[in-house]
Residue frames as a rotation matrix with the C-alpha (Angstrom) as fourth column:
MET 1
-0.386 0.004 -0.923 65.57
0.682 -0.673 -0.288 57.80
-0.622 -0.740 0.256 -24.09
LYS 2
0.514 0.674 0.531 63.27
0.858 -0.425 -0.290 60.50
0.030 0.604 -0.796 -25.41
LYS 3
-0.680 -0.733 -0.034 64.73
0.731 -0.681 0.046 63.81
-0.056 0.006 0.998 -26.53
LEU 4
0.173 0.692 -0.700 63.19
0.554 -0.657 -0.512 67.24
-0.814 -0.299 -0.497 -26.09
TYR 5
-0.726 -0.290 0.623 62.48
0.686 -0.367 0.629 69.15
0.046 0.884 0.466 -29.32
LEU 6
-0.703 0.558 -0.441 60.47
-0.423 -0.827 -0.371 72.25
-0.571 -0.074 0.817 -30.06
SER 7
-0.177 0.734 0.656 57.07
0.543 0.628 -0.557 71.23
-0.821 0.258 -0.510 -31.35
LYS 8
-0.988 -0.135 -0.071 56.33
0.007 -0.507 0.862 72.09
-0.153 0.851 0.502 -34.98
THR 9
-0.563 0.826 -0.013 52.69
0.365 0.262 0.893 70.97
0.741 0.499 -0.449 -34.85
ASP 10
0.444 0.733 -0.515 51.50
0.778 -0.030 0.628 71.83
0.445 -0.679 -0.584 -31.34
ARG 11
-0.634 -0.713 -0.299 52.66
0.774 -0.582 -0.251 75.36
0.005 -0.390 0.921 -30.79
LYS 12
0.616 0.764 -0.192 51.10
0.771 -0.635 -0.050 78.59
-0.160 -0.117 -0.980 -29.70
LEU 13
0.795 -0.442 -0.416 54.23
-0.394 -0.897 0.201 80.77
-0.462 0.004 -0.887 -29.55
LEU 14
0.055 -0.899 -0.434 57.57
-0.998 -0.033 -0.058 79.04
0.038 0.436 -0.899 -30.05
GLY 15
0.427 0.225 -0.876 56.69
-0.425 0.905 0.026 75.38
0.798 0.362 0.482 -29.35
VAL 16
-0.622 -0.715 0.319 58.31
-0.595 0.166 -0.787 74.98
0.509 -0.679 -0.528 -25.93
CYS 17
-0.298 0.584 0.755 55.22
-0.804 0.273 -0.528 73.78
-0.515 -0.765 0.388 -24.04
GLY 18
0.713 0.572 -0.404 54.15
-0.700 0.552 -0.453 71.57
-0.036 0.606 0.795 -26.99
GLY 19
0.085 -0.794 -0.602 57.60
-0.498 0.489 -0.716 70.01
0.863 0.361 -0.354 -27.10
ILE 20
-0.757 -0.295 0.583 57.59
-0.649 0.244 -0.720 69.30
0.070 -0.924 -0.376 -23.36
ALA 21
0.156 0.896 0.417 54.11
-0.807 0.359 -0.469 67.76
-0.570 -0.263 0.779 -23.68
GLU 22
0.673 0.053 -0.738 55.22
-0.608 0.607 -0.511 65.55
0.421 0.793 0.441 -26.59
MET 23
-0.377 -0.901 -0.215 58.28
-0.522 0.399 -0.754 64.38
0.765 -0.172 -0.621 -24.64
LEU 24
-0.817 0.086 0.571 56.25
-0.532 0.271 -0.802 63.57
-0.224 -0.959 -0.176 -21.50
GLU 25
-0.802 0.564 -0.196 53.33
0.244 0.609 0.754 62.16
0.545 0.557 -0.627 -23.55
VAL 26
-0.436 0.710 -0.553 50.76
0.686 -0.136 -0.715 64.35
-0.582 -0.691 -0.428 -21.85
ASP 27
0.459 0.680 0.572 48.19
0.882 -0.424 -0.205 66.80
0.103 0.599 -0.794 -23.18
SER 28
-0.509 -0.715 0.479 49.78
0.681 -0.675 -0.284 70.14
0.527 0.182 0.830 -24.07
THR 29
0.263 0.680 0.684 46.89
-0.029 -0.703 0.710 71.97
0.964 -0.207 -0.165 -22.38
ILE 30
0.877 0.019 -0.480 48.03
0.455 0.287 0.843 70.57
0.154 -0.958 0.243 -19.04
VAL 31
-0.110 -0.989 -0.102 51.57
0.993 -0.113 0.024 71.82
-0.035 -0.099 0.994 -19.62
ARG 32
-0.447 -0.004 0.895 50.29
0.359 -0.917 0.176 75.23
0.819 0.400 0.411 -20.60
LEU 33
0.651 0.723 0.232 48.03
0.022 -0.324 0.946 75.46
0.759 -0.610 -0.226 -17.57
ILE 34
0.601 -0.531 -0.598 50.96
0.785 0.251 0.566 74.54
-0.150 -0.810 0.568 -15.26
THR 35
-0.431 -0.788 0.440 53.03
0.851 -0.517 -0.093 77.19
0.300 0.334 0.893 -17.04
VAL 36
-0.021 0.501 0.865 50.37
0.029 -0.865 0.501 79.86
0.999 0.036 0.003 -16.43
PHE 37
0.883 0.343 -0.319 50.08
0.294 0.125 0.948 78.74
0.365 -0.931 0.010 -12.76
VAL 38
0.158 -0.924 -0.347 53.85
0.974 0.088 0.210 79.02
-0.164 -0.371 0.914 -12.31
CYS 39
-0.456 -0.295 0.840 53.76
0.582 -0.812 0.030 82.42
0.673 0.503 0.542 -13.98
LEU 40
0.451 0.717 0.532 51.15
-0.037 -0.580 0.814 83.67
0.892 -0.387 -0.235 -11.53
ILE 41
0.878 -0.130 -0.460 53.10
0.478 0.268 0.837 82.35
0.014 -0.955 0.297 -8.54
THR 42
0.058 -0.980 -0.190 56.63
0.915 -0.024 0.404 83.50
-0.400 -0.197 0.895 -9.53
GLY 43
0.142 -0.004 -0.990 55.82
-0.171 -0.985 -0.021 86.57
-0.975 0.172 -0.140 -11.61
VAL 44
0.940 0.342 0.026 55.71
-0.006 0.092 -0.996 87.18
-0.342 0.935 0.089 -15.32
LEU 45
0.588 -0.741 -0.324 59.30
-0.807 -0.514 -0.290 88.26
0.048 0.432 -0.901 -15.96
PRO 46
-0.310 -0.745 0.591 61.12
-0.700 0.599 0.389 85.12
-0.644 -0.293 -0.707 -14.68
LEU 47
0.165 0.420 0.892 58.87
0.236 0.862 -0.450 82.87
-0.958 0.284 0.043 -16.73
VAL 48
0.968 0.172 -0.185 59.21
-0.116 -0.349 -0.930 84.94
-0.225 0.921 -0.318 -19.89
ILE 49
0.204 -0.964 -0.171 63.01
-0.974 -0.218 0.068 84.91
-0.102 0.152 -0.983 -19.58
THR 50
-0.340 -0.297 0.892 62.98
-0.384 0.910 0.156 81.18
-0.858 -0.290 -0.423 -18.92
TYR 51
0.562 0.661 0.497 60.68
0.240 0.445 -0.863 80.52
-0.792 0.604 0.092 -21.88
LEU 52
0.876 -0.260 -0.406 62.82
-0.481 -0.531 -0.698 82.58
-0.034 0.807 -0.590 -24.26
VAL 53
-0.149 -0.970 0.191 66.05
-0.945 0.197 0.263 80.91
-0.293 -0.141 -0.946 -23.10
ALA 54
-0.141 0.164 0.976 64.42
-0.067 0.982 -0.175 77.48
-0.988 -0.090 -0.127 -23.51
ALA 55
0.859 0.504 0.093 63.28
0.083 0.042 -0.996 78.37
-0.506 0.863 -0.006 -27.04
MET 56
0.562 -0.731 -0.387 66.86
-0.820 -0.435 -0.371 79.30
0.103 0.526 -0.845 -27.89
ILE 57
-0.360 -0.777 0.516 68.43
-0.847 0.504 0.168 76.20
-0.391 -0.377 -0.840 -26.33
ILE 58
0.054 0.469 0.881 65.94
-0.018 0.883 -0.469 73.44
-0.998 0.010 0.056 -27.30
PRO 59
-0.883 -0.417 -0.218 66.63
-0.221 -0.041 0.974 72.27
-0.415 0.908 -0.056 -30.89
SER 60
0.084 0.883 -0.462 64.02
-0.967 -0.040 -0.252 71.86
-0.241 0.467 0.851 -33.56
LYS 61
0.378 0.129 0.917 63.06
-0.113 0.989 -0.092 68.36
-0.919 -0.069 0.388 -34.52
PRO 62
-0.683 -0.673 -0.285 65.20
-0.375 -0.011 0.927 67.12
-0.627 0.740 -0.245 -37.45
GLU 63
0.043 0.690 -0.723 63.37
-0.997 -0.011 -0.070 66.37
-0.056 0.724 0.688 -40.69
GLY 64
-0.136 -0.037 -0.990 62.28
-0.502 0.864 0.037 62.77
0.854 0.502 -0.136 -41.09
GLN 65
-0.981 -0.125 -0.149 61.84
0.059 0.541 -0.839 61.95
0.185 -0.832 -0.523 -37.39
PRO 66
-0.236 0.957 -0.170 58.37
0.630 0.284 0.723 60.92
0.740 0.064 -0.670 -36.20
């Protein structure tokens, strides 16, 4: 089972979208475009709050893991 970690290599802000893309094995651009689309549909504030909470909850990848 794959675990979700913040991305250290594929990050624009805090690494949430990059981590999700690494876990799902998809291009991070697709995850970011979906995030922007959801932001436009639901409003900016709910997505910003969700992103910040996710960045606080999702752990960083431990050293030595691929």
